[in-house]
MDAnalysis code that builds the backbone (N, CA, C; Angstrom):
import MDAnalysis as mda
import numpy as np

u = mda.Universe.empty(636, n_residues=212, atom_resindex=np.repeat(np.arange(212), 3), trajectory=True)
u.add_TopologyAttr("name", ["N", "CA", "C"] * 212)
u.add_TopologyAttr("resid", np.arange(1, 213))
u.add_TopologyAttr("resname", ["MET", "ILE", "ARG", "ALA", "TYR", "ASN", "GLU", "LEU", "TYR", "LEU", "SER", "ASP", "ALA", "ARG", "ARG", "CYS", "LEU", "ALA", "ASN", "SER", "LEU", "ASP", "TYR", "ALA", "VAL", "TYR", "THR", "LEU", "GLY", "LEU", "GLU", "LEU", "SER", "GLU", "TYR", "TYR", "ASP", "MET", "PHE", "VAL", "LYS", "ASN", "ASP", "ILE", "CYS", "THR", "ARG", "PHE", "GLU", "ARG", "GLY", "ASP", "PRO", "PHE", "ILE", "VAL", "SER", "GLY", "LYS", "SER", "GLY", "VAL", "GLU", "ILE", "ALA", "LEU", "MET", "VAL", "ILE", "SER", "GLN", "CYS", "ARG", "ARG", "SER", "GLN", "GLU", "TYR", "LEU", "GLU", "ARG", "VAL", "TYR", "TYR", "ASP", "GLY", "LYS", "SER", "PRO", "GLU", "TYR", "TRP", "LEU", "GLY", "TRP", "ALA", "ILE", "ALA", "PHE", "TYR", "GLN", "TRP", "TYR", "THR", "SER", "CYS", "SER", "LEU", "LYS", "LEU", "LEU", "ASN", "GLU", "GLU", "ILE", "PRO", "ILE", "LEU", "SER", "MET", "ARG", "CYS", "MET", "TYR", "ASP", "LYS", "TYR", "HIS", "GLU", "MET", "ASP", "ILE", "MET", "HIS", "PHE", "VAL", "GLU", "ARG", "ILE", "ASN", "GLU", "ILE", "ARG", "ARG", "GLU", "GLN", "ARG", "LEU", "THR", "THR", "TYR", "LEU", "LYS", "LYS", "TYR", "ARG", "GLU", "MET", "LYS", "GLY", "TYR", "SER", "GLN", "SER", "GLU", "LEU", "ALA", "ALA", "LEU", "THR", "ARG", "ILE", "PRO", "LEU", "LYS", "THR", "LEU", "GLN", "HIS", "TYR", "GLU", "GLN", "GLY", "ASP", "LYS", "PRO", "LEU", "ASP", "LYS", "ALA", "ASN", "ALA", "VAL", "TYR", "VAL", "LEU", "SER", "LEU", "ALA", "ARG", "ALA", "LEU", "ASP", "CYS", "ARG", "PRO", "GLU", "LEU", "LEU", "ILE", "GLY", "VAL"])
u.atoms.positions = np.array([
    [8.119, -154.239, -95.360],
    [7.832, -154.949, -96.603],
    [8.669, -154.370, -97.744],
    [9.217, -155.238, -98.571],
    [10.007, -154.802, -99.713],
    [9.077, -154.470, -100.871],
    [9.222, -153.281, -101.428],
    [8.382, -152.866, -102.562],
    [8.945, -153.419, -103.869],
    [8.133, -153.349, -104.905],
    [8.504, -153.964, -106.188],
    [9.722, -153.302, -106.826],
    [9.884, -151.991, -106.608],
    [11.010, -151.270, -107.186],
    [11.178, -149.950, -106.443],
    [12.192, -149.193, -106.809],
    [12.494, -147.933, -106.134],
    [11.319, -146.954, -106.259],
    [10.937, -146.367, -105.126],
    [9.808, -145.441, -105.105],
    [10.020, -144.244, -106.028],
    [11.249, -143.987, -106.383],
    [11.574, -142.890, -107.281],
    [10.784, -142.972, -108.590],
    [10.474, -144.208, -109.022],
    [9.799, -144.393, -110.305],
    [8.288, -144.580, -110.170],
    [7.765, -144.546, -108.947],
    [6.356, -144.853, -108.726],
    [5.408, -143.869, -109.422],
    [5.655, -142.593, -109.294],
    [4.766, -141.605, -109.919],
    [4.698, -141.784, -111.432],
    [5.863, -142.027, -112.033],
    [5.898, -142.243, -113.481],
    [5.142, -143.513, -113.853],
    [5.311, -144.565, -113.055],
    [4.639, -145.831, -113.344],
    [3.128, -145.688, -113.249],
    [2.656, -144.985, -112.254],
    [1.214, -144.811, -112.083],
    [0.624, -144.000, -113.241],
    [1.313, -142.956, -113.599],
    [0.850, -142.118, -114.715],
    [0.889, -142.902, -116.025],
    [1.918, -143.710, -116.197],
    [2.091, -144.482, -117.421],
    [0.946, -145.477, -117.612],
    [0.649, -146.273, -116.579],
    [-0.410, -147.269, -116.709],
    [-1.776, -146.599, -116.821],
    [-1.969, -145.516, -116.096],
    [-3.236, -144.786, -116.163],
    [-3.501, -144.288, -117.580],
    [-2.506, -143.678, -118.189],
    [-2.666, -143.157, -119.546],
    [-2.793, -144.282, -120.574],
    [-2.128, -145.385, -120.312],
    [-2.192, -146.517, -121.225],
    [-3.610, -147.075, -121.303],
    [-4.245, -147.285, -120.144],
    [-5.614, -147.807, -120.132],
    [-6.586, -146.807, -120.739],
    [-6.425, -145.553, -120.384],
    [-7.313, -144.511, -120.888],
    [-7.227, -144.405, -122.416],
    [-6.025, -144.416, -122.942],
    [-5.818, -144.284, -124.390],
    [-6.373, -145.496, -125.137],
    [-6.129, -146.684, -124.599],
    [-6.608, -147.904, -125.258],
    [-8.130, -147.922, -125.354],
    [-8.793, -147.462, -124.313],
    [-10.250, -147.511, -124.268],
    [-10.893, -146.350, -125.038],
    [-10.455, -145.117, -124.764],
    [-11.172, -143.957, -125.289],
    [-10.680, -143.479, -126.653],
    [-9.455, -143.811, -127.003],
    [-8.951, -143.411, -128.318],
    [-8.940, -144.573, -129.296],
    [-8.454, -145.716, -128.852],
    [-8.377, -146.864, -129.755],
    [-9.654, -147.685, -129.781],
    [-10.550, -147.419, -128.839],
    [-11.849, -148.079, -128.850],
    [-11.837, -149.538, -128.441],
    [-10.831, -149.940, -127.675],
    [-10.757, -151.331, -127.221],
    [-11.564, -151.528, -125.940],
    [-12.032, -152.750, -125.744],
    [-12.644, -153.085, -124.468],
    [-11.539, -153.115, -123.415],
    [-11.855, -152.628, -122.240],
    [-10.856, -152.568, -121.169],
    [-10.245, -153.942, -120.898],
    [-11.086, -154.956, -120.764],
    [-10.581, -156.296, -120.449],
    [-9.743, -156.862, -121.591],
    [-10.098, -156.528, -122.829],
    [-9.341, -157.005, -123.986],
    [-7.925, -156.439, -123.972],
    [-7.826, -155.135, -123.768],
    [-6.498, -154.517, -123.763],
    [-5.678, -154.965, -122.549],
    [-6.300, -154.978, -121.375],
    [-5.543, -155.317, -120.166],
    [-5.044, -156.746, -120.212],
    [-5.834, -157.641, -120.792],
    [-5.402, -159.032, -120.932],
    [-4.151, -159.107, -121.801],
    [-4.108, -158.311, -122.861],
    [-2.916, -158.273, -123.707],
    [-1.730, -157.720, -122.926],
    [-1.981, -156.682, -122.150],
    [-0.907, -156.034, -121.400],
    [-0.262, -156.979, -120.391],
    [-1.081, -157.656, -119.566],
    [-0.515, -158.470, -118.483],
    [0.218, -159.705, -119.007],
    [-0.061, -160.103, -120.239],
    [0.612, -161.268, -120.816],
    [1.845, -160.884, -121.626],
    [2.114, -159.583, -121.705],
    [3.208, -159.092, -122.525],
    [4.475, -158.879, -121.687],
    [5.622, -159.018, -122.329],
    [6.894, -158.791, -121.637],
    [7.005, -157.358, -121.122],
    [6.306, -156.453, -121.764],
    [6.311, -155.054, -121.310],
    [5.784, -154.976, -119.874],
    [4.774, -155.777, -119.569],
    [4.208, -155.784, -118.222],
    [5.244, -156.277, -117.213],
    [5.980, -157.321, -117.574],
    [7.021, -157.850, -116.685],
    [8.052, -156.777, -116.373],
    [8.433, -156.036, -117.376],
    [9.409, -154.961, -117.174],
    [8.800, -153.812, -116.367],
    [7.530, -153.544, -116.602],
    [6.816, -152.529, -115.839],
    [6.809, -152.885, -114.355],
    [6.543, -154.154, -114.056],
    [6.471, -154.604, -112.661],
    [7.812, -154.497, -111.936],
    [8.894, -154.540, -112.684],
    [10.227, -154.392, -112.089],
    [10.636, -152.933, -111.959],
    [9.819, -152.038, -112.505],
    [10.169, -150.619, -112.473],
    [11.260, -150.277, -113.457],
    [11.322, -151.006, -114.572],
    [12.321, -150.741, -115.608],
    [12.188, -149.286, -116.066],
    [13.209, -148.455, -115.835],
    [13.115, -147.034, -116.189],
    [12.802, -146.800, -117.668],
    [13.263, -147.688, -118.528],
    [13.002, -147.529, -119.967],
    [11.504, -147.593, -120.255],
    [10.784, -148.386, -119.455],
    [9.342, -148.532, -119.654],
    [8.556, -147.504, -118.846],
    [8.773, -147.460, -117.535],
    [7.919, -146.633, -116.676],
    [8.203, -145.140, -116.800],
    [9.443, -144.784, -117.141],
    [9.784, -143.366, -117.271],
    [10.130, -142.976, -118.705],
    [10.633, -143.943, -119.463],
    [11.082, -143.637, -120.821],
    [9.996, -143.686, -121.866],
    [8.850, -144.308, -121.520],
    [7.747, -144.415, -122.467],
    [6.486, -143.786, -121.876],
    [5.701, -143.184, -122.736],
    [4.418, -142.645, -122.271],
    [3.394, -143.777, -122.269],
    [2.273, -143.525, -121.612],
    [1.202, -144.516, -121.616],
    [0.701, -144.803, -123.017],
    [0.661, -143.796, -123.843],
    [0.224, -143.960, -125.237],
    [1.191, -144.886, -125.971],
    [2.479, -144.656, -125.793],
    [3.480, -145.508, -126.442],
    [3.386, -146.952, -125.964],
    [3.140, -147.120, -124.678],
    [2.999, -148.465, -124.127],
    [1.813, -149.177, -124.764],
    [0.695, -148.485, -124.859],
    [-0.502, -149.085, -125.456],
    [-0.238, -149.513, -126.895],
    [0.410, -148.658, -127.660],
    [0.697, -148.966, -129.061],
    [1.669, -150.138, -129.180],
    [2.652, -150.179, -128.303],
    [3.616, -151.277, -128.315],
    [2.947, -152.610, -127.983],
    [2.118, -152.601, -126.961],
    [1.443, -153.831, -126.535],
    [0.551, -154.368, -127.645],
    [-0.250, -153.506, -128.218],
    [-1.183, -153.936, -129.264],
    [-0.436, -154.424, -130.500],
    [0.600, -153.714, -130.876],
    [1.378, -154.107, -132.060],
    [2.035, -155.471, -131.863],
    [2.543, -155.718, -130.669],
    [3.222, -156.984, -130.399],
    [2.254, -158.150, -130.244],
    [1.056, -157.860, -129.776],
    [0.124, -158.938, -129.454],
    [-0.769, -159.369, -130.618],
    [-1.179, -158.402, -131.436],
    [-2.150, -158.836, -132.436],
    [-2.042, -158.174, -133.795],
    [-1.604, -156.930, -133.851],
    [-1.567, -156.273, -135.149],
    [-0.799, -154.971, -135.039],
    [-0.432, -154.441, -136.194],
    [0.185, -153.120, -136.206],
    [-0.883, -152.093, -135.860],
    [-0.522, -151.143, -135.027],
    [-1.482, -150.133, -134.609],
    [-0.870, -148.755, -134.797],
    [-1.460, -147.973, -135.676],
    [-0.925, -146.635, -135.908],
    [-1.408, -145.676, -134.836],
    [-0.640, -144.625, -134.651],
    [-0.973, -143.625, -133.649],
    [-2.246, -142.886, -134.043],
    [-3.135, -142.691, -133.086],
    [-4.334, -141.887, -133.291],
    [-4.318, -140.736, -132.301],
    [-4.743, -139.578, -132.738],
    [-4.796, -138.406, -131.863],
    [-5.665, -138.720, -130.659],
    [-5.166, -138.432, -129.501],
    [-5.838, -138.855, -128.280],
    [-7.189, -138.192, -128.085],
    [-8.157, -139.011, -127.699],
    [-9.490, -138.533, -127.338],
    [-9.543, -138.491, -125.818],
    [-9.852, -137.340, -125.265],
    [-9.816, -137.201, -123.812],
    [-11.205, -137.350, -123.203],
    [-11.240, -138.103, -122.119],
    [-12.439, -138.227, -121.301],
    [-12.649, -136.894, -120.585],
    [-13.871, -136.607, -120.221],
    [-14.154, -135.369, -119.500],
    [-13.674, -135.509, -118.055],
    [-12.475, -134.987, -117.796],
    [-11.855, -135.177, -116.489],
    [-11.023, -136.451, -116.503],
    [-10.724, -136.981, -115.344],
    [-9.970, -138.228, -115.248],
    [-10.949, -139.399, -115.370],
    [-10.722, -140.255, -116.325],
    [-11.642, -141.366, -116.571],
    [-11.517, -142.444, -115.497],
    [-12.545, -143.292, -115.351],
    [-12.433, -144.430, -114.431],
    [-11.247, -145.321, -114.784],
    [-10.967, -145.459, -116.083],
    [-9.835, -146.280, -116.509],
    [-8.509, -145.644, -116.113],
    [-8.453, -144.327, -116.192],
    [-7.241, -143.622, -115.755],
    [-7.003, -143.875, -114.270],
    [-8.059, -143.684, -113.468],
    [-7.936, -143.932, -112.026],
    [-7.515, -145.367, -111.760],
    [-8.100, -146.298, -112.504],
    [-7.812, -147.707, -112.293],
    [-6.340, -148.021, -112.538],
    [-5.780, -147.512, -113.636],
    [-4.361, -147.722, -113.903],
    [-3.492, -147.108, -112.822],
    [-3.864, -145.938, -112.379],
    [-3.146, -145.217, -111.321],
    [-3.178, -146.025, -110.027],
    [-4.349, -146.609, -109.718],
    [-4.507, -147.376, -108.476],
    [-3.810, -148.734, -108.555],
    [-3.956, -149.417, -109.665],
    [-3.355, -150.748, -109.818],
    [-1.834, -150.658, -109.793],
    [-1.292, -149.638, -110.430],
    [0.165, -149.480, -110.438],
    [0.685, -149.300, -109.012],
    [-0.053, -148.560, -108.198],
    [0.359, -148.396, -106.804],
    [0.279, -149.730, -106.075],
    [-0.819, -150.450, -106.295],
    [-0.992, -151.733, -105.613],
    [0.135, -152.691, -105.968],
    [0.484, -152.754, -107.236],
    [1.555, -153.662, -107.666],
    [2.884, -153.274, -107.028],
    [3.162, -151.979, -106.995],
    [4.409, -151.507, -106.371],
    [4.404, -151.819, -104.877],
    [3.283, -151.579, -104.228],
    [3.193, -151.709, -102.777],
    [3.284, -153.167, -102.327],
    [2.682, -154.080, -103.101],
    [2.609, -155.492, -102.688],
    [3.562, -156.406, -103.453],
    [4.118, -155.928, -104.573],
    [4.935, -156.754, -105.470],
    [4.143, -157.894, -106.102],
    [2.831, -157.763, -106.123],
    [1.978, -158.794, -106.714],
    [2.041, -158.722, -108.236],
    [2.148, -159.868, -108.877],
    [2.106, -159.931, -110.333],
    [0.753, -159.427, -110.834],
    [0.768, -158.563, -111.843],
    [-0.482, -158.046, -112.388],
    [-1.275, -159.141, -113.092],
    [-0.579, -160.110, -113.652],
    [-1.270, -161.231, -114.276],
    [-2.015, -162.047, -113.224],
    [-1.355, -162.327, -112.112],
    [-2.000, -163.059, -111.025],
    [-3.172, -162.264, -110.465],
    [-2.978, -160.982, -110.264],
    [-4.042, -160.135, -109.744],
    [-5.255, -160.169, -110.661],
    [-5.020, -160.122, -111.970],
    [-6.120, -160.142, -112.931],
    [-6.848, -161.479, -112.926],
    [-6.132, -162.554, -112.627],
    [-6.774, -163.869, -112.534],
    [-7.642, -163.960, -111.286],
    [-7.187, -163.320, -110.220],
    [-7.931, -163.373, -108.959],
    [-9.080, -162.376, -108.935],
    [-8.825, -161.177, -109.455],
    [-9.857, -160.142, -109.495],
    [-9.835, -159.517, -110.894],
    [-10.729, -159.919, -111.775],
    [-10.731, -159.389, -113.147],
    [-10.791, -157.868, -113.169],
    [-10.168, -157.304, -114.176],
    [-10.058, -155.847, -114.290],
    [-11.422, -155.155, -114.257],
    [-12.445, -155.779, -114.831],
    [-13.771, -155.156, -114.831],
    [-14.363, -155.114, -113.427],
    [-14.024, -156.087, -112.607],
    [-14.485, -156.066, -111.213],
    [-13.820, -154.925, -110.455],
    [-12.544, -154.700, -110.735],
    [-11.844, -153.600, -110.065],
    [-12.368, -152.252, -110.558],
    [-12.756, -152.197, -111.821],
    [-13.306, -150.939, -112.343],
    [-14.580, -150.567, -111.602],
    [-15.342, -151.566, -111.165],
    [-16.581, -151.306, -110.429],
    [-16.322, -150.633, -109.084],
    [-15.072, -150.630, -108.646],
    [-14.726, -150.008, -107.371],
    [-14.549, -148.499, -107.498],
    [-14.578, -148.006, -108.727],
    [-14.282, -146.588, -108.990],
    [-15.177, -145.652, -108.179],
    [-16.481, -145.844, -108.249],
    [-17.407, -144.905, -107.602],
    [-17.137, -144.761, -106.113],
    [-16.826, -145.863, -105.464],
    [-16.621, -145.822, -104.014],
    [-15.226, -145.364, -103.620],
    [-14.224, -145.755, -104.402],
    [-12.849, -145.594, -103.939],
    [-12.039, -144.486, -104.613],
    [-12.514, -143.907, -105.696],
    [-11.622, -143.007, -106.438],
    [-11.295, -141.711, -105.702],
    [-12.117, -141.343, -104.725],
    [-11.813, -140.132, -103.948],
    [-11.218, -140.454, -102.583],
    [-11.065, -141.736, -102.281],
    [-10.486, -142.135, -100.999],
    [-8.956, -142.187, -101.085],
    [-8.335, -142.236, -99.938],
    [-6.902, -142.488, -99.880],
    [-6.626, -143.836, -100.531],
    [-5.543, -143.937, -101.264],
    [-5.235, -145.138, -102.034],
    [-5.117, -146.380, -101.150],
    [-4.782, -146.221, -99.874],
    [-4.633, -147.377, -99.000],
    [-5.964, -148.078, -98.744],
    [-7.079, -147.365, -98.891],
    [-8.377, -148.023, -98.768],
    [-8.573, -149.016, -99.913],
    [-8.125, -148.619, -101.101],
    [-8.174, -149.513, -102.260],
    [-7.274, -150.729, -102.025],
    [-6.072, -150.489, -101.549],
    [-5.122, -151.576, -101.285],
    [-5.704, -152.564, -100.278],
    [-6.253, -152.049, -99.203],
    [-6.790, -152.913, -98.160],
    [-7.971, -153.735, -98.660],
    [-8.833, -153.102, -99.477],
    [-9.997, -153.829, -99.989],
    [-9.581, -154.914, -100.978],
    [-8.620, -154.618, -101.837],
    [-8.127, -155.626, -102.776],
    [-7.509, -156.790, -102.011],
    [-6.756, -156.500, -100.973],
    [-6.164, -157.565, -100.157],
    [-7.245, -158.430, -99.500],
    [-8.302, -157.792, -99.023],
    [-9.400, -158.530, -98.408],
    [-10.057, -159.474, -99.420],
    [-10.334, -158.947, -100.607],
    [-10.988, -159.757, -101.636],
    [-10.100, -160.938, -102.025],
    [-8.817, -160.666, -102.210],
    [-7.891, -161.744, -102.598],
    [-7.800, -162.805, -101.505],
    [-7.743, -162.354, -100.262],
    [-7.633, -163.303, -99.151],
    [-8.904, -164.159, -99.049],
    [-10.072, -163.518, -99.138],
    [-11.331, -164.257, -99.055],
    [-11.443, -165.253, -100.199],
    [-11.101, -164.817, -101.376],
    [-11.196, -165.688, -102.544],
    [-10.208, -166.839, -102.463],
    [-8.994, -166.539, -102.017],
    [-7.954, -167.563, -101.941],
    [-8.333, -168.637, -100.922],
    [-8.802, -168.207, -99.765],
    [-9.158, -169.177, -98.738],
    [-10.311, -170.049, -99.186],
    [-11.334, -169.431, -99.754],
    [-12.489, -170.183, -100.231],
    [-12.082, -171.150, -101.330],
    [-11.324, -170.641, -102.288],
    [-10.928, -171.459, -103.431],
    [-10.046, -172.616, -103.009],
    [-9.048, -172.363, -102.176],
    [-8.103, -173.400, -101.809],
    [-8.752, -174.495, -100.969],
    [-9.554, -174.131, -99.999],
    [-10.174, -175.130, -99.144],
    [-11.094, -176.028, -99.964],
    [-11.914, -175.427, -100.796],
    [-12.826, -176.215, -101.636],
    [-12.046, -177.053, -102.653],
    [-11.015, -176.434, -103.230],
    [-10.206, -177.123, -104.240],
    [-9.564, -178.387, -103.669],
    [-8.926, -178.256, -102.513],
    [-8.243, -179.413, -101.928],
    [-9.238, -180.460, -101.441],
    [-10.376, -180.023, -100.937],
    [-11.400, -180.994, -100.508],
    [-11.890, -181.809, -101.700],
    [-12.168, -181.128, -102.803],
    [-12.671, -181.824, -103.985],
    [-11.601, -182.722, -104.604],
    [-10.330, -182.267, -104.530],
    [-9.242, -183.096, -105.056],
    [-9.129, -184.418, -104.286],
    [-9.402, -184.351, -102.988],
    [-9.319, -185.576, -102.165],
    [-10.602, -186.408, -102.268],
    [-11.627, -185.838, -102.879],
    [-12.868, -186.580, -103.076],
    [-13.779, -186.610, -101.869],
    [-13.589, -185.661, -100.945],
    [-14.424, -185.617, -99.756],
    [-15.640, -184.718, -99.977],
    [-16.759, -185.129, -99.406],
    [-17.887, -184.203, -99.300],
    [-17.619, -183.316, -98.096],
    [-18.392, -182.257, -97.949],
    [-18.211, -181.395, -96.772],
    [-18.465, -182.178, -95.489],
    [-19.487, -183.049, -95.518],
    [-19.825, -183.845, -94.327],
    [-18.688, -184.797, -93.969],
    [-18.095, -185.413, -94.972],
    [-16.999, -186.351, -94.726],
    [-15.778, -185.636, -94.149],
    [-15.475, -184.463, -94.703],
    [-14.314, -183.720, -94.196],
    [-14.571, -183.227, -92.778],
    [-15.795, -182.804, -92.514],
    [-16.145, -182.355, -91.164],
    [-15.975, -183.491, -90.153],
    [-16.423, -184.672, -90.531],
    [-16.305, -185.833, -89.634],
    [-14.846, -186.224, -89.434],
    [-14.070, -186.170, -90.503],
    [-12.672, -186.572, -90.444],
    [-11.850, -185.627, -89.577],
    [-12.170, -184.349, -89.633],
    [-11.389, -183.341, -88.898],
    [-12.009, -182.959, -87.554],
    [-13.231, -183.446, -87.324],
    [-13.976, -183.107, -86.112],
    [-14.270, -181.611, -86.020],
    [-14.440, -181.016, -87.175],
    [-14.858, -179.617, -87.251],
    [-16.353, -179.606, -87.535],
    [-17.143, -178.836, -86.802],
    [-18.582, -178.790, -87.062],
    [-18.865, -178.464, -88.529],
    [-19.842, -179.183, -89.099],
    [-20.147, -179.006, -90.516],
    [-20.469, -177.550, -90.844],
    [-21.260, -176.916, -90.020],
    [-21.631, -175.515, -90.260],
    [-20.392, -174.626, -90.293],
    [-19.471, -174.881, -89.383],
    [-18.232, -174.095, -89.318],
    [-17.418, -174.298, -90.587],
    [-17.304, -175.543, -91.020],
    [-16.567, -175.848, -92.236],
    [-17.199, -175.150, -93.442],
    [-18.512, -175.155, -93.515],
    [-19.209, -174.490, -94.614],
    [-18.953, -172.986, -94.597],
    [-18.908, -172.411, -93.412],
    [-18.610, -170.975, -93.296],
    [-17.203, -170.675, -93.809],
    [-16.242, -171.557, -93.506],
    [-14.877, -171.365, -93.992],
    [-14.832, -171.446, -95.527],
    [-15.519, -172.425, -96.075],
    [-15.496, -172.615, -97.517],
    [-16.153, -171.456, -98.255],
    [-17.200, -170.927, -97.671],
    [-17.930, -169.841, -98.313],
    [-17.300, -168.475, -98.059],
    [-16.285, -168.442, -97.204],
    [-15.626, -167.182, -96.905],
    [-16.336, -166.351, -95.862],
    [-17.389, -166.922, -95.239],
    [-18.112, -166.179, -94.197],
    [-17.273, -166.026, -92.935],
    [-16.398, -167.011, -92.707],
    [-15.466, -166.941, -91.580],
    [-14.050, -167.065, -92.137],
    [-13.123, -166.196, -91.723],
    [-11.745, -166.269, -92.232],
    [-10.980, -167.426, -91.609],
    [-10.500, -168.316, -92.443],
    [-9.758, -169.476, -91.945],
    [-8.429, -169.061, -91.319],
    [-7.880, -167.916, -91.748],
    [-6.609, -167.484, -91.169],
    [-6.765, -167.008, -89.731],
    [-8.016, -166.872, -89.272],
    [-8.252, -166.494, -87.877],
    [-8.859, -167.669, -87.100],
    [-8.879, -168.836, -87.714],
    [-9.468, -170.012, -87.078],
    [-8.540, -170.589, -86.017],
    [-9.102, -171.444, -85.189],
    [-8.323, -172.194, -84.216],
    [-7.224, -172.948, -84.955],
    [-6.004, -172.864, -84.452],
    [-4.867, -173.515, -85.113],
    [-5.076, -175.017, -85.247],
    [-5.785, -175.604, -84.300],
    [-6.056, -177.048, -84.350],
    [-6.903, -177.377, -85.575],
    [-7.862, -176.498, -85.893],
    [-8.699, -176.706, -87.074],
    [-7.852, -176.666, -88.345],
    [-6.986, -175.667, -88.417],
    [-6.162, -175.506, -89.620],
    [-5.248, -176.713, -89.813],
    [-4.629, -177.163, -88.725],
    [-3.726, -178.314, -88.814],
    [-4.491, -179.588, -89.165],
    [-5.690, -179.729, -88.615],
    [-6.507, -180.909, -88.921],
    [-6.894, -180.926, -90.391],
    [-7.262, -179.769, -90.923],
    [-7.623, -179.677, -92.341],
    [-6.418, -179.970, -93.229],
    [-5.277, -179.424, -92.849],
    [-4.062, -179.638, -93.649],
    [-3.686, -181.116, -93.695],
    [-3.811, -181.802, -92.550],
    [-3.494, -183.235, -92.509],
    [-4.482, -184.031, -93.355],
    [-5.755, -183.700, -93.218],
    [-6.785, -184.446, -93.949],
    [-6.687, -184.215, -95.453],
    [-6.293, -183.004, -95.839],
    [-6.245, -182.656, -97.255],
    [-4.858, -182.820, -97.854],
    [-3.914, -183.234, -97.000],
    [-2.544, -183.507, -97.457],
    [-1.923, -182.292, -98.136],
    [-1.997, -181.148, -97.468],
    [-1.389, -179.924, -98.000],
    [-0.768, -179.144, -96.847],
    [0.041, -178.170, -97.172],
    [0.686, -177.352, -96.133],
    [-0.340, -176.390, -95.525],
    [-0.309, -176.182, -94.217],
    [-1.265, -175.279, -93.561],
    [-1.265, -173.881, -94.155],
    [-0.072, -173.399, -94.551],
    [0.001, -172.030, -95.076],
    [-0.777, -171.853, -96.379],
    [-0.962, -172.941, -97.125],
    [-1.761, -172.839, -98.345],
    [-3.224, -172.571, -98.032],
    [-3.671, -173.101, -96.916],
    [-5.067, -172.909, -96.534],
    [-5.338, -171.524, -95.943],
    [-4.334, -170.949, -95.324],
    [-4.548, -169.644, -94.709],
    [-4.012, -168.498, -95.546],
    [-3.528, -168.804, -96.744],
    [-3.149, -167.755, -97.669],
    [-1.849, -167.066, -97.381],
    [-0.936, -167.734, -96.706],
    [0.378, -167.139, -96.417],
    [1.298, -167.318, -97.601],
])
């Protein structure tokens, strides 16, 4: 798999985003979701995702936070940093998300739309002492489950079918179809005939339904 940028800059990127979230929350007093929403919509985030050395290595997390806030809503003067007792959940979150983005090349804006930052923060207690790959795998699972559920339901509703009508049209048992829609059964592991039947009935590419 091709990573988002050269691994040489990964440590700096993780530290940068970690400090940025921590500073925004504990020193500037912003809500985590408020600041992160500004960050992912800013050009600074786009450059961060590419591993731009000027951003990930040339700027501190504090500088990034001040730049983002100043560009998005108002001038923000520097405030002496207030430190959390130890590494804060927000620090860990920035450290973990930066790794995930580098590892998967996933847009942080897209990730935030699929899994809001506050939902990922709730993972702190369970995952902050685990190997980072456990976090990566769990985020991938959540995204896959959500994508499959969302896409199947979305395309069914766009075509105007009820679950019963789609089940009859595709000859897929209604209960099975409901399990796919609810994410109880992974559609990417379903019988290929089912996937192709759904794609034909919903007039979409099979890969959209299985999250490829």
